[in-house]
VEXVO-523971 format. One record per residue (C-alpha): residue number from 1; x, y, z. Coordinates in nm, 4 decimals. Last residue first. Layout:
(NUM; (X; Y; Z));
...
//
This chain:
(449; (-7.4660; -3.8946; -6.4750));
(448; (-7.6224; -3.7216; -6.7692));
(447; (-7.4541; -3.4076; -6.8014));
(446; (-7.6672; -3.0766; -6.9353));
(445; (-7.4256; -2.7549; -6.9930));
(444; (-7.3246; -2.4746; -6.7837));
(443; (-7.1409; -2.1579; -7.0023));
(442; (-6.8215; -2.0629; -7.0891));
(441; (-6.7950; -1.7941; -7.3749));
(440; (-6.4894; -1.8659; -7.5781));
(439; (-6.1604; -1.6872; -7.4555));
(438; (-6.0234; -1.4410; -7.7113));
(437; (-5.9540; -1.5261; -8.0573));
(436; (-6.2615; -1.4662; -8.2089));
(435; (-6.3616; -1.5729; -8.5551));
(434; (-6.5834; -1.8794; -8.5269));
(433; (-6.7237; -1.7875; -8.1704));
(432; (-6.9092; -2.1274; -8.1160));
(431; (-7.2020; -2.0671; -7.9054));
(430; (-7.2270; -2.2087; -7.5866));
(429; (-7.5336; -2.4493; -7.5786));
(428; (-7.8688; -2.3406; -7.3886));
(427; (-7.8385; -2.3957; -7.0262));
(426; (-8.0326; -2.6325; -6.8112));
(425; (-7.8646; -2.8061; -6.4702));
(424; (-8.1017; -3.0637; -6.3601));
(423; (-7.8610; -3.3790; -6.3699));
(422; (-7.5714; -3.1637; -6.1874));
(421; (-7.8480; -3.1275; -5.8847));
(420; (-7.8980; -3.4653; -5.8292));
(419; (-7.5218; -3.5208; -5.8491));
(418; (-7.4569; -3.2506; -5.6176));
(417; (-7.2627; -2.9332; -5.8070));
(416; (-6.9220; -2.8935; -5.7993));
(415; (-6.8184; -3.2314; -6.0261));
(414; (-7.0199; -3.1237; -6.3427));
(413; (-6.9853; -2.7220; -6.3247));
(412; (-6.6730; -2.6999; -6.1358));
(411; (-6.5001; -2.9516; -6.3632));
(410; (-6.6135; -2.7951; -6.6778));
(409; (-6.5062; -2.4584; -6.5601));
(408; (-6.1559; -2.6203; -6.4939));
(407; (-6.1375; -2.7955; -6.8121));
(406; (-6.2522; -2.4584; -7.0452));
(405; (-6.0040; -2.2453; -6.8481));
(404; (-5.7201; -2.5066; -6.9404));
(403; (-5.8584; -2.5153; -7.3158));
(402; (-5.8203; -2.1152; -7.3171));
(401; (-5.5024; -2.0846; -7.1705));
(400; (-5.3378; -2.3500; -7.4192));
(399; (-5.5278; -2.1590; -7.7168));
(398; (-5.4128; -1.8150; -7.6068));
(397; (-5.1661; -1.7424; -7.9475));
(396; (-5.4760; -1.7191; -8.1887));
(395; (-5.7858; -1.9707; -8.2669));
(394; (-6.0136; -2.1551; -8.0191));
(393; (-6.3016; -2.3182; -8.2150));
(392; (-6.6141; -2.4015; -7.9251));
(391; (-6.8832; -2.6850; -7.8360));
(390; (-6.8345; -3.0009; -8.0595));
(389; (-7.0702; -3.2754; -7.9143));
(388; (-6.9322; -3.5532; -7.7612));
(387; (-6.9381; -3.4179; -7.3777));
(386; (-6.7557; -3.1450; -7.4838));
(385; (-6.5716; -3.0853; -7.8084));
(384; (-6.3143; -2.8153; -7.8831));
(383; (-6.2242; -2.7253; -8.1891));
(382; (-5.8718; -2.5732; -8.2635));
(381; (-5.8081; -2.3326; -8.5831));
(380; (-5.5323; -2.2953; -8.7785));
(379; (-5.5990; -2.4513; -9.0990));
(378; (-5.4405; -2.7654; -9.1757));
(377; (-5.0440; -2.7228; -9.3079));
(376; (-4.9269; -2.8660; -9.0547));
(375; (-5.2003; -3.0287; -8.8231));
(374; (-5.4009; -2.8246; -8.6458));
(373; (-5.5179; -2.9081; -8.2917));
(372; (-5.7685; -3.1363; -8.2105));
(371; (-5.9287; -3.0748; -7.8164));
(370; (-6.1222; -3.3047; -7.6116));
(369; (-6.3396; -3.2945; -7.3318));
(368; (-6.5258; -3.5435; -7.1292));
(367; (-6.3527; -3.7686; -7.4001));
(366; (-6.5181; -4.0129; -7.7132));
(365; (-6.5612; -3.7084; -7.9062));
(364; (-6.1895; -3.5857; -7.8682));
(363; (-6.1131; -3.9075; -7.9927));
(362; (-6.2937; -3.8851; -8.3114));
(361; (-6.2228; -3.5086; -8.3568));
(360; (-5.8133; -3.5836; -8.3401));
(359; (-5.8057; -3.9054; -8.5471));
(358; (-5.7125; -3.7953; -8.8462));
(357; (-5.7816; -3.3988; -8.8481));
(356; (-5.4362; -3.3258; -8.6833));
(355; (-5.2587; -3.3231; -8.3102));
(354; (-5.5055; -3.4840; -8.0320));
(353; (-5.5361; -3.3798; -7.6615));
(352; (-5.8176; -3.5881; -7.5285));
(351; (-5.9682; -3.5536; -7.1803));
(350; (-6.1181; -3.8394; -6.9710));
(349; (-6.2678; -3.7617; -6.6244));
(348; (-6.3019; -4.0602; -6.3723));
(347; (-6.0766; -3.8677; -6.0878));
(346; (-6.3603; -3.5863; -6.0960));
(345; (-6.5457; -3.8122; -5.9028));
(344; (-6.5413; -3.6096; -5.5707));
(343; (-6.4878; -3.2142; -5.6958));
(342; (-6.4038; -3.0049; -5.3534));
(341; (-6.1950; -3.3331; -5.1774));
(340; (-6.0233; -3.5006; -5.4482));
(339; (-6.0031; -3.1584; -5.6282));
(338; (-5.7692; -3.0339; -5.3694));
(337; (-5.5146; -3.3194; -5.3814));
(336; (-5.5680; -3.3132; -5.7492));
(335; (-5.4801; -3.0068; -5.8701));
(334; (-5.1370; -3.0684; -5.8963));
(333; (-5.1747; -3.3922; -6.1061));
(332; (-5.4596; -3.2433; -6.3097));
(331; (-5.1965; -2.9362; -6.4446));
(330; (-4.9055; -3.1447; -6.5066));
(329; (-5.1322; -3.3676; -6.7352));
(328; (-5.2919; -3.0343; -6.8718));
(327; (-4.9133; -2.8964; -6.9750));
(326; (-4.7840; -3.2130; -7.1177));
(325; (-5.0860; -3.2565; -7.3381));
(324; (-5.0640; -2.9111; -7.4552));
(323; (-4.6772; -2.9305; -7.4968));
(322; (-4.6939; -3.2145; -7.7278));
(321; (-4.9919; -3.0626; -7.9110));
(320; (-4.7874; -2.7623; -7.9784));
(319; (-4.4847; -3.0129; -8.0955));
(318; (-4.5205; -2.8738; -8.4328));
(317; (-4.4437; -3.1645; -8.7254));
(316; (-4.8109; -3.3108; -8.6668));
(315; (-4.8544; -3.4838; -9.0077));
(314; (-4.5389; -3.6096; -9.0181));
(313; (-4.6389; -3.8576; -8.7277));
(312; (-4.7409; -3.7638; -8.3226));
(311; (-4.7872; -4.0291; -8.0550));
(310; (-5.1604; -3.8678; -8.0111));
(309; (-5.2758; -3.7649; -7.6533));
(308; (-5.5416; -3.8755; -7.4216));
(307; (-5.5526; -3.7679; -7.0995));
(306; (-5.6569; -3.9295; -6.8381));
(305; (-5.8145; -3.7800; -6.5080));
(304; (-5.6544; -3.8934; -6.1575));
(303; (-5.7015; -4.1786; -5.9769));
(302; (-5.9394; -4.4156; -6.1296));
(301; (-5.9767; -4.8146; -6.0366));
(300; (-5.9999; -5.1154; -6.2017));
(299; (-6.0270; -4.9881; -6.5701));
(298; (-5.7227; -5.1810; -6.6710));
(297; (-5.5060; -4.8412; -6.7747));
(296; (-5.6087; -4.7226; -6.3920));
(295; (-5.4704; -5.0148; -6.2310));
(294; (-5.1920; -5.0317; -6.4409));
(293; (-5.0951; -4.6164; -6.3843));
(292; (-5.1551; -4.6785; -5.9776));
(291; (-4.9128; -4.9262; -5.9912));
(290; (-4.6677; -4.7120; -6.2288));
(289; (-4.6976; -4.4063; -6.0119));
(288; (-4.6453; -4.6297; -5.6857));
(287; (-4.2839; -4.7504; -5.8191));
(286; (-4.1862; -4.3730; -5.9451));
(285; (-4.2252; -4.2791; -5.5850));
(284; (-3.8887; -4.3732; -5.4556));
(283; (-3.7765; -4.0657; -5.6294));
(282; (-3.4653; -4.1020; -5.8772));
(281; (-3.1378; -3.9760; -5.7515));
(280; (-2.9603; -4.2796; -5.8842));
(279; (-3.1869; -4.4960; -6.0759));
(278; (-3.4837; -4.6659; -5.8550));
(277; (-3.4650; -5.0604; -5.8656));
(276; (-3.8362; -5.1035; -5.9253));
(275; (-4.0591; -5.3636; -5.7186));
(274; (-4.4262; -5.2842; -5.8364));
(273; (-4.6841; -5.3518; -5.5664));
(272; (-4.9786; -5.4983; -5.5728));
(271; (-5.3233; -5.5794; -5.3553));
(270; (-5.6392; -5.8005; -5.4427));
(269; (-5.4995; -6.0102; -5.7134));
(268; (-5.6452; -6.2212; -5.9471));
(267; (-5.9569; -6.1153; -6.1710));
(266; (-5.7844; -6.2895; -6.5138));
(265; (-5.7468; -5.9256; -6.6007));
(264; (-5.5426; -5.8776; -6.2970));
(263; (-5.3620; -6.1790; -6.3487));
(262; (-5.2291; -6.0552; -6.7190));
(261; (-5.1943; -5.7058; -6.6246));
(260; (-4.9382; -5.7840; -6.3322));
(259; (-4.7398; -5.9778; -6.5129));
(258; (-4.6984; -5.7297; -6.8405));
(257; (-4.6972; -5.4321; -6.5810));
(256; (-4.4220; -5.5610; -6.3852));
(255; (-4.2079; -5.6526; -6.6814));
(254; (-4.2841; -5.3375; -6.8634));
(253; (-4.1777; -5.0767; -6.5553));
(252; (-3.8722; -5.3163; -6.4544));
(251; (-3.6919; -5.2939; -6.7941));
(250; (-3.8255; -4.9330; -6.8862));
(249; (-3.6334; -4.8167; -6.5611));
(248; (-3.4922; -5.0837; -6.3213));
(247; (-3.4951; -5.4321; -6.2524));
(246; (-3.8389; -5.6516; -6.1541));
(245; (-3.6820; -5.7887; -5.8583));
(244; (-3.9923; -5.9461; -5.7449));
(243; (-4.2630; -5.9466; -5.9463));
(242; (-4.5690; -5.8302; -5.7556));
(241; (-4.9061; -5.9365; -5.6478));
(240; (-5.0570; -5.9847; -5.3116));
(239; (-5.3410; -6.2300; -5.2403));
(238; (-5.6407; -6.2506; -5.0418));
(237; (-5.6867; -6.6145; -4.9203));
(236; (-5.9379; -6.7958; -5.0950));
(235; (-5.7077; -7.0965; -5.2009));
(234; (-5.5889; -7.3414; -5.4731));
(233; (-5.7388; -7.2053; -5.7910));
(232; (-5.5342; -6.8751; -5.6880));
(231; (-5.2287; -7.0538; -5.6262));
(230; (-5.2704; -7.2130; -5.9526));
(229; (-5.2926; -6.9026; -6.1363));
(228; (-5.0465; -6.7139; -5.9046));
(227; (-4.7593; -6.9609; -6.0174));
(226; (-4.8385; -6.9600; -6.3814));
(225; (-4.8470; -6.5696; -6.3790));
(224; (-4.5557; -6.5501; -6.1860));
(223; (-4.3215; -6.7808; -6.4142));
(222; (-4.4168; -6.6539; -6.6873));
(221; (-4.3308; -6.2548; -6.5729));
(220; (-3.9906; -6.3701; -6.4633));
(219; (-3.8880; -6.2669; -6.1179));
(218; (-4.0683; -6.4622; -5.8759));
(217; (-4.2752; -6.4461; -5.6202));
(216; (-4.5364; -6.6325; -5.4097));
(215; (-4.7698; -6.3716; -5.1934));
(214; (-5.0265; -6.4847; -4.9316));
(213; (-5.2806; -6.2758; -4.7326));
(212; (-5.4516; -6.3991; -4.3586));
(211; (-5.6347; -6.2178; -4.1783));
(210; (-5.9398; -6.3642; -4.3014));
(209; (-5.8159; -6.7153; -4.2078));
(208; (-5.8133; -6.5784; -3.8262));
(207; (-5.5076; -6.6289; -3.6759));
(206; (-5.5318; -6.8830; -3.3694));
(205; (-5.2189; -7.1275; -3.4120));
(204; (-5.3853; -7.3687; -3.6603));
(203; (-5.4757; -7.0772; -3.8921));
(202; (-5.1057; -7.0121; -3.9007));
(201; (-5.0434; -7.3698; -3.9747));
(200; (-5.2851; -7.3859; -4.2588));
(199; (-5.1327; -7.0544; -4.4191));
(198; (-4.7849; -7.1928; -4.3368));
(197; (-4.8742; -7.5001; -4.5518));
(196; (-5.0677; -7.2360; -4.8257));
(195; (-4.7628; -7.0622; -4.8547));
(194; (-4.4894; -7.3536; -4.8920));
(193; (-4.7042; -7.5700; -5.1150));
(192; (-4.7255; -7.2729; -5.3756));
(191; (-4.3636; -7.2193; -5.3794));
(190; (-4.2655; -7.5627; -5.3732));
(189; (-4.5251; -7.6485; -5.6486));
(188; (-4.3816; -7.3801; -5.8908));
(187; (-4.0563; -7.5282; -5.8074));
(186; (-4.1598; -7.8729; -5.8925));
(185; (-4.3082; -7.7110; -6.2332));
(184; (-3.9746; -7.5475; -6.3024));
(183; (-3.7661; -7.8580; -6.2322));
(182; (-3.9677; -8.0857; -6.4740));
(181; (-4.2552; -8.3187; -6.4030));
(180; (-4.1627; -8.6823; -6.3088));
(179; (-4.3358; -8.9790; -6.5406));
(178; (-4.3289; -9.2706; -6.3309));
(177; (-4.3133; -9.0928; -6.0117));
(176; (-3.9497; -9.1561; -5.8093));
(175; (-3.8072; -8.8409; -5.9010));
(174; (-4.0856; -8.6075; -5.8102));
(173; (-4.0956; -8.7188; -5.4737));
(172; (-3.7243; -8.6542; -5.4238));
(171; (-3.7729; -8.3106; -5.5867));
(170; (-4.1083; -8.2607; -5.3598));
(169; (-3.8449; -8.3161; -5.0335));
(168; (-3.5691; -8.1154; -5.1693));
(167; (-3.8160; -7.8220; -5.1995));
(166; (-3.9687; -7.8404; -4.8696));
(165; (-3.6191; -7.8650; -4.6960));
(164; (-3.4839; -7.5624; -4.9407));
(163; (-3.7766; -7.3484; -4.7985));
(162; (-3.7438; -7.0783; -5.0841));
(161; (-3.5491; -6.7546; -5.0339));
(160; (-3.4689; -6.6409; -5.3918));
(159; (-3.7829; -6.8469; -5.4535));
(158; (-3.9969; -6.5959; -5.2702));
(157; (-4.3021; -6.6506; -5.0206));
(156; (-4.4667; -6.3988; -4.8546));
(155; (-4.7171; -6.5014; -4.5402));
(154; (-4.8701; -6.1799; -4.5272));
(153; (-5.0157; -6.1397; -4.1670));
(152; (-5.2914; -5.9201; -4.0349));
(151; (-5.2308; -5.8140; -3.6851));
(150; (-5.4948; -5.8793; -3.3809));
(149; (-5.2556; -5.7932; -3.1291));
(148; (-5.2554; -6.1385; -2.9702));
(147; (-5.3358; -6.2739; -3.3032));
(146; (-5.0025; -6.1496; -3.4793));
(145; (-4.7904; -6.2038; -3.1510));
(144; (-4.8816; -6.5895; -3.1871));
(143; (-4.8117; -6.5711; -3.5425));
(142; (-4.4752; -6.4667; -3.4894));
(141; (-4.3981; -6.6965; -3.2159));
(140; (-4.5614; -6.9934; -3.4301));
(139; (-4.2930; -6.9180; -3.7004));
(138; (-4.0137; -6.9415; -3.4405));
(137; (-4.0975; -7.3044; -3.2826));
(136; (-4.2252; -7.4228; -3.6299));
(135; (-3.8541; -7.3544; -3.8056));
(134; (-3.6231; -7.3935; -3.4950));
(133; (-3.7037; -7.7970; -3.5361));
(132; (-3.5594; -7.8303; -3.8756));
(131; (-3.4728; -7.4744; -3.9908));
(130; (-3.5612; -7.1080; -3.9080));
(129; (-3.7975; -6.8316; -4.0335));
(128; (-3.6245; -6.7789; -4.3824));
(127; (-3.8373; -6.9867; -4.6072));
(126; (-4.1513; -6.8881; -4.4487));
(125; (-4.1298; -6.5163; -4.5287));
(124; (-4.3119; -6.3445; -4.2789));
(123; (-4.4948; -5.9889; -4.3526));
(122; (-4.6226; -5.7990; -4.0738));
(121; (-4.9377; -5.5753; -4.0605));
(120; (-5.0403; -5.2395; -3.8937));
(119; (-4.7169; -5.1592; -3.7134));
(118; (-4.7356; -4.9778; -3.3489));
(117; (-4.8385; -5.2980; -3.1528));
(116; (-4.5475; -5.4942; -3.2539));
(115; (-4.3127; -5.2349; -3.2188));
(114; (-4.4318; -5.1363; -2.8909));
(113; (-4.3730; -5.5140; -2.7839));
(112; (-4.0067; -5.5326; -2.8846));
(111; (-3.8862; -5.8858; -2.7204));
(110; (-4.1513; -6.0465; -2.9037));
(109; (-4.1922; -5.9140; -3.2045));
(108; (-3.8116; -5.8825; -3.2929));
(107; (-3.6953; -6.2588; -3.1543));
(106; (-3.9448; -6.3766; -3.4060));
(105; (-3.8417; -6.1788; -3.6548));
(104; (-3.4994; -6.2629; -3.6514));
(103; (-3.4504; -6.4637; -3.9885));
(102; (-3.6816; -6.1907; -4.2187));
(101; (-3.9394; -5.9362; -4.1068));
(100; (-4.0966; -5.6790; -4.3355));
(99; (-4.3273; -5.4781; -4.0922));
(98; (-4.6371; -5.2900; -4.2666));
(97; (-4.7113; -4.9432; -4.1930));
(96; (-5.0826; -4.7901; -4.2230));
(95; (-5.1203; -4.4832; -4.3405));
(94; (-5.2274; -4.2293; -4.0689));
(93; (-5.0411; -3.9424; -4.2178));
(92; (-5.1158; -3.6072; -4.0064));
(91; (-4.7738; -3.4878; -3.9320));
(90; (-4.7742; -3.5733; -3.5724));
(89; (-4.9098; -3.9344; -3.6677));
(88; (-4.6070; -3.9806; -3.9073));
(87; (-4.3624; -3.8735; -3.6480));
(86; (-4.5277; -4.1128; -3.3708));
(85; (-4.5553; -4.3893; -3.6115));
(84; (-4.1925; -4.3638; -3.6847));
(83; (-4.0871; -4.3053; -3.2943));
(82; (-4.2585; -4.6690; -3.2715));
(81; (-4.0392; -4.8357; -3.5408));
(80; (-3.7210; -4.7065; -3.3822));
(79; (-3.6956; -4.9838; -3.1377));
(78; (-3.7170; -5.2587; -3.4202));
(77; (-3.4880; -5.0577; -3.6152));
(76; (-3.2425; -5.0890; -3.3695));
(75; (-3.2683; -5.4462; -3.2574));
(74; (-3.2107; -5.5414; -3.5803));
(73; (-3.4564; -5.6335; -3.9408));
(72; (-3.7605; -5.4571; -3.9399));
(71; (-3.7691; -5.3192; -4.2889));
(70; (-4.0386; -5.0803; -4.3944));
(69; (-4.3899; -5.1133; -4.5686));
(68; (-4.6024; -4.8751; -4.6691));
(67; (-4.9664; -4.9192; -4.7130));
(66; (-5.2401; -4.7225; -4.9088));
(65; (-4.9368; -4.5494; -5.1625));
(64; (-5.1032; -4.2587; -5.3276));
(63; (-4.7929; -4.0558; -5.4269));
(62; (-4.8805; -3.8626; -5.0613));
(61; (-4.8383; -4.2432; -4.9073));
(60; (-4.4830; -4.2747; -5.0542));
(59; (-4.3586; -3.9353; -4.9689));
(58; (-4.5231; -3.9997; -4.6051));
(57; (-4.3225; -4.2950; -4.5864));
(56; (-4.0016; -4.1345; -4.6992));
(55; (-4.0264; -3.8767; -4.4520));
(54; (-4.0943; -4.1365; -4.1867));
(53; (-3.7759; -4.3321; -4.2745));
(52; (-3.5407; -3.9926; -4.2606));
(51; (-3.6719; -3.9433; -3.9212));
(50; (-3.6818; -4.2613; -3.7890));
(49; (-3.3308; -4.3658; -3.9273));
(48; (-3.3485; -4.7046; -3.7516));
(47; (-3.5332; -4.8118; -4.0367));
(46; (-3.2368; -4.7756; -4.2675));
(45; (-3.4106; -4.6030; -4.6050));
(44; (-3.5561; -4.8076; -4.8785));
(43; (-3.9246; -4.7911; -4.8251));
(42; (-4.1663; -5.0525; -4.9310));
(41; (-4.5080; -4.9721; -5.1653));
(40; (-4.8884; -5.0664; -5.1723));
(39; (-5.1555; -5.0226; -5.4101));
(38; (-5.4610; -5.1559; -5.3377));
(37; (-5.7256; -5.3736; -5.5573));
(36; (-6.0394; -5.2384; -5.4618));
(35; (-6.2541; -5.3814; -5.1904));
(34; (-6.5240; -5.6535; -5.2372));
(33; (-6.3212; -5.9202; -5.0994));
(32; (-5.9584; -5.8375; -5.0567));
(31; (-5.7814; -5.5677; -4.8604));
(30; (-5.9436; -5.3199; -4.6793));
(29; (-5.7798; -5.0257; -4.5110));
(28; (-5.8739; -4.8922; -4.2386));
(27; (-5.7740; -4.5549; -4.1338));
(26; (-5.9304; -4.3955; -3.7764));
(25; (-5.6010; -4.5014; -3.6004));
(24; (-5.4525; -4.7693; -3.8347));
(23; (-5.5896; -5.0324; -3.9397));
(22; (-5.5436; -5.3304; -4.1939));
(21; (-5.8334; -5.5500; -4.2556));
(20; (-5.8318; -5.8432; -4.4014));
(19; (-6.0873; -5.9585; -4.6474));
(18; (-6.1595; -6.3258; -4.7975));
(17; (-6.1350; -6.3862; -5.1578));
(16; (-6.3721; -6.3832; -5.4278));
(15; (-6.1729; -6.3697; -5.7580));
(14; (-6.2925; -6.0510; -5.9644));
(13; (-6.4481; -6.0592; -6.2842));
(12; (-6.2588; -5.8913; -6.5129));
(11; (-6.3857; -5.5548; -6.6553));
(10; (-6.3864; -5.6002; -7.0561));
(9; (-6.6621; -5.8166; -7.0720));
(8; (-6.6229; -6.1015; -7.2951));
(7; (-6.7185; -6.0502; -7.6710));
(6; (-6.9840; -6.3415; -7.7821));
(5; (-6.9584; -6.4089; -8.1343));
(4; (-7.2869; -6.3582; -8.3194));
(3; (-7.3632; -6.6609; -8.5539));
(2; (-7.4371; -6.5810; -8.9028));
(1; (-7.7262; -6.5261; -9.0278));
//
């Protein structure tokens, strides 16, 4: 007998980290530990424009961003933060705000205490808090404010603003070694050392270790993977993942997805941001959509029901399946704000809209609900599979409408009941109406939960 090959578990084993709590009002977002990987984003408005910034924060939160970062770079921006928070509260948006500080954070946090309190978390870049003696003093001022107001801090190192004194020291030390490492490896070490040394100092200054998060951002996929694998090996702080300056359009989306997916599959990462450069006129919310899609594709979280659709080929010269897949996806996303509260668990639903008989029936059986549309030259009928069994055959001009009715009914039957009740729903299978063009009979069915 041949030796069996052990196939690793598809769900990655999460790295054990300390857990930070990012709160505003009654909304507390746990990051790290046993919490799900969190999605965050950042505004690109002038923070001094309190109304404009509050509107964009609301848009990002409604798109699914659980934390939103805003730039705090001037006295005017710092003064506007409480007004932004107040405006969001009036709109019923309790998403925590993160203040992004560079160069003058020590001044703004100390001179604008209302700003310090209105923010739920601070981001500090150790590469630009000052030089020489000022560096330690100004870093200490920010950490002391965070400790005073019990605010978590992300110590975010970026290779574009790396501590040059630290890098130069490591380069000199490396040059004296019998077998010096290449410059790239030294840069990796400088990024990691900057983060870890800053975190150690923050704890020494009184900030609890569980309220510290780290990031070491670079803009190349392989570099990011290498740095985070080493960083995760050397600490247990919660880690923020993101490819800095990922770029525009498909380039930014693909690069971010490639980097984040490898690390998340390794169990590394507690919160993510996809740093996309929006095209002129494009919604800022696209970066939230991509981040959520990455987590859902990896099976780490479920946000909206997923729709599997074939890409099309010479067997599917009609655009019917493409239009139906698009209509279904649009319908599901539009209904989710209501369904999330009304039908808990519906976000895990899997649908399949397939274009011909090659993979159509098989894919449809694997989904909760699937439809296999007729391909070119096939019999003009569309079998519908529910929980792996063929339940209906649709024909005529109203297939899309009928299928949506089936989907809506399925959701009501499966998630509209309490789970303990749903397990006992018993009903005969609906009879297939092989010759009818009207809507099929929609009756309850049994679910294994």
